[in-house]
N, C-alpha and C positions, 0 to 999 in steps of 0.2 A: 504493501500498500505505499502512496506518497505519502511522504511527511507533510504536518501540517505546517502550513505557512503563519509564522509572524511580521506584520509587519511592523517599520522602524521609520520613527524620525527623530532627528538630535533635536528640531525647531519646537519648543513648548510653548505655544499663545492658543489661543481660540480660533485660530482658523486652522493650526497644521492638527488640532484636535479633533474640529469637522473632517478635515480631510479624513486623515485615517479610520474616523468610522465611518465615510463614503465609500472606500475601498474594500472593506470586507464583505466576504463574496455571500452576507446573511443581511437580512433588510428584517432590525425589529418592528412589528406592529401590534394595532389596539392600544390599550393603555401599557402604557411601556413605566415601568419602578427605574428609579438611576440608582441602586445602590452604592453610596459613599461612607466614607464615615467624617461626619461632622465635627470634628475632632473636641480635645477635653479644653474646656476651660483656664486658659492659660498657656496651652499649647499654639504654634503658628506654624503648624508644617502642614495641615491639611490643605485637601485642593480646596483654592480661594473661588467663590461665586464667579469675582472675574473672568479665569480662568478656563470653567467651564460652561460659565449662562450661553454662551450661543451655541453649543451644542445642546444643553439639554432645553432650550427657548425651539429648536430647530423640531428635534423629537416631540415635544409636546409632553415633557416628561413631568413626573414630580420626583424630587428627590425622597428615599425611602431608605429609615434608618432602625434601629434598635435599640431598647437601653441594656446598659451596661451589664457586670456583676461583682463591680470592685470596689465601690463606694464611688467618691469622684462627684462629679458634676453632672452623671448623664444617666448616675444609674434609678436617682428619684425621677419621674417624670416630670414635674414642676422643675425642673430644675435643668432636666434634658432640653424642655421647651427654649428656657432661656440663653444656654447655649448657644443652640443655635438659632436665637435672634440676634447673640451675641456677636455669632460670627458670618452673619448676613445672609445667612438663607432664606429668612423671611424680616420681608417681604416680594422679596425676590424672585423666591420658587415657591413651587406649593409643595407642601413638603408633607410627609406621613411617618406619624413616628408608630410603627407596624404592630408594636404590641403595647401600645397606650390600655387597650380595652380588653386584651384576648391573646389565649395563644392557641396551639393546635400543633400535635402531634404528627407528625409525616416519616413516613416505615423507611428505613436504613435493611436493603436488600444485603443478607450476606458481610454484614456487617465485621469487621475486624474486633469492635467492641461493643458500641453502640443499636440497639434494637431497632431505635429509632431518635430520629431529632425535635426539638421545640422548638418552632418558629412562629414569630407574630403572624397572626390569624390574619393578615392585613394581606399576606401571600398570597390570596384569593382574587386581591382586587384588579391585577396587572396580568395581564396577555403575555406582557415579554420583559425582557431584564436587560439594562445597560449597566456589567459591574462593572464600576468605574473608580479605580484602586489607586492610590499614591504607596508608592512602592516604597519602601523604605524598611528598616531592621526593625527585629522585635524584643522585648524582654524573654518572653518567653518561645515563642515559634520561632528565634532567629532571623526569620524578615517576615512581613506583614504584604502580597499582592492581592492577587484573585480568589486564591485559594482560603485565604482567611477572610475576606472579605463574604465570600459563599459562606463558610460555615461561622465563625465566629458570629461575623457581620451581621448573618439572616437569623443568628437564632437569639432568642427572646433570652430576657433575664434569667429564668429557669432555665434555659437551655444550653446557655453562656457554661453556667456551672455544670450540666452537665456532662458538658464538650473537657471539659475540663478535668473532670474528675472520670472520667474514664466511663460515666453511665451510675455511676453508684451516689449521685445525688442531688436535686434540683435546688438543692440550698446554698445559697452563697457564702454563708458564715460558716458552714460544714466544708465547702471547698478549699474555703483560705485557711481559712481559722483551724481547725478540726483534722487535719492530717490526711483528704478525702481528696488529695491532690492526683492526678495520675504521674508513673513513670512516663518518661520524659517521652520517650519512644510512644508509649500507648497514648500520650495525648495528642504527637501527630496523629499518629493513626487516628483517633475518632477524630479530629480536624478534618480527615482525609473522608471518613464515616457519613458527616454529616452535610461536606458537599455534595456526594454521592444521594444523601438522601432527598435536599434541594435541586440538584440537578436534575434525577429520577422525577419528581413532583410537579416538578416549569418545563420542565421537556428541554434538553439539550438545542434545541433548533430552534427556541424562542431565547435564547441568553447572547451573549458578545462580553468582549472582555478588553477593556483596554487600563493600561498601566503606567501611569505618570513617574517618572523617576529621577522626579526630582526634590530638593529639601532632603539628600538621604543621611536622616541619620540613625545612630544605631537604635535610638526609639523612638515607638511607635506614637500616630495620634495619640492614641489614648492614655499619655502620659505630658500631665500637665507644666510638664517643666524638664522638653527631652535637653538631649545634649547635642548642641550645634555641627553640624555637616562636618567631615573633614575633608571629604570628595566633591566635587564638584556635579551637576546634574549632566544628568545620561540623556535624556529624549522622551521620546512616548511610544509603549509598543502594544500593540493589536495584534488579536486573536480572535477565531473561533473557540478555540480549544484552551482552555484554564491551564494544563500542566504546560503548554508549550510557552505561554506567552510568562508564567512566573520562570519556568527554567533559562526565557530568553533574558529575563533583566540577571537572575543569579548570574549564568555567565559573561554577561556583560560589565555588571560588579569586578567579577576574577579578569576578565582580561583587559581591564580599564587601564591604562598610563597611569594613570593619578597615583601617586602616592599616599595619598589619603584615604585612597580603598582598604588600606590594611583594619581598621579598627570594625566594618561594619565587615569585611572577611571572616572574621575574630567571630563577632557576633554569631553572624549564621553556623560557620562549623560549631563555635563550642553547645551550640543546640542543638546541635544535628539537625539544621534548617530542609536540606535537601529531601531528607526522609519520609515529609509530608509529602512531595512531590512523588518519592518513590510507593507510596501506599496510593495516591492518588492512581499515577499509574496502572496500578495492581485493580484496581474498581473500577478499571478502563474507559477514564473519565477523560483521557487524553494522552499527547506522547510527553517523552522527553526529549527527544531525538525530531529536529524542527529545522525547516527553512528559513532564514532570515532574507527578509526583502527590505531591501533601505527605498523610501519614496524618497529620498530628498532630491 
């Protein structure tokens, strides 16, 4: 079989974001949810409304998010809305907090650890999804891109605790404070389980993936005080394969000539981050081998 294509541009602008979306061989239809991270209050690396706005407008999309499971400004629903407003997403866009009023279980087919995933019940309000991710490091996952944005990002507060504990609890206090956190590889495999659940439920044909590799901190947008990036921006990557688009970003960091890449490489390696890619590939969600097509 032919390798999936990952499209790439060094240009990080509203215009290049539209251009790379339009080159993808899959069109999103109907009611479109644009899954991003709206970022923790105090953080500043999340994808800004002025960068993504033209594309969201063209798609007539709704920004979709879920609450977190670790305290901070986004676990509480009211504070999450305050953060969304403070970061400029309202009134600029229609925004939906998907688990604000409820959640639902969706099955995991032959999961490594999870029998089901728990997501905001507004998942049913959309016909297709643009998974629009800020690629960067992550304290627990090593890196965050499309796979994390689908798994942890689409999970409700209870669902996030469920993933982090490899299905042992939905209670975030137990998950973080009472020793329910999964062994590292099991956590990464549980993320892959959640990706499979969402992809099967929504339908792979109804999802596309864009990673913006800028502000490449070792810390996630869920950190209210992230470390400053040591390396420069890379560009925008897009694909209809979520594994390939994340692998391309990881490879681009590794292959960069920027000496500042060392910290991000260490963060990914120390958390065994690429195991998420291995697990997702075993689930049949995509390929770690790909063809990179530069559109500049």
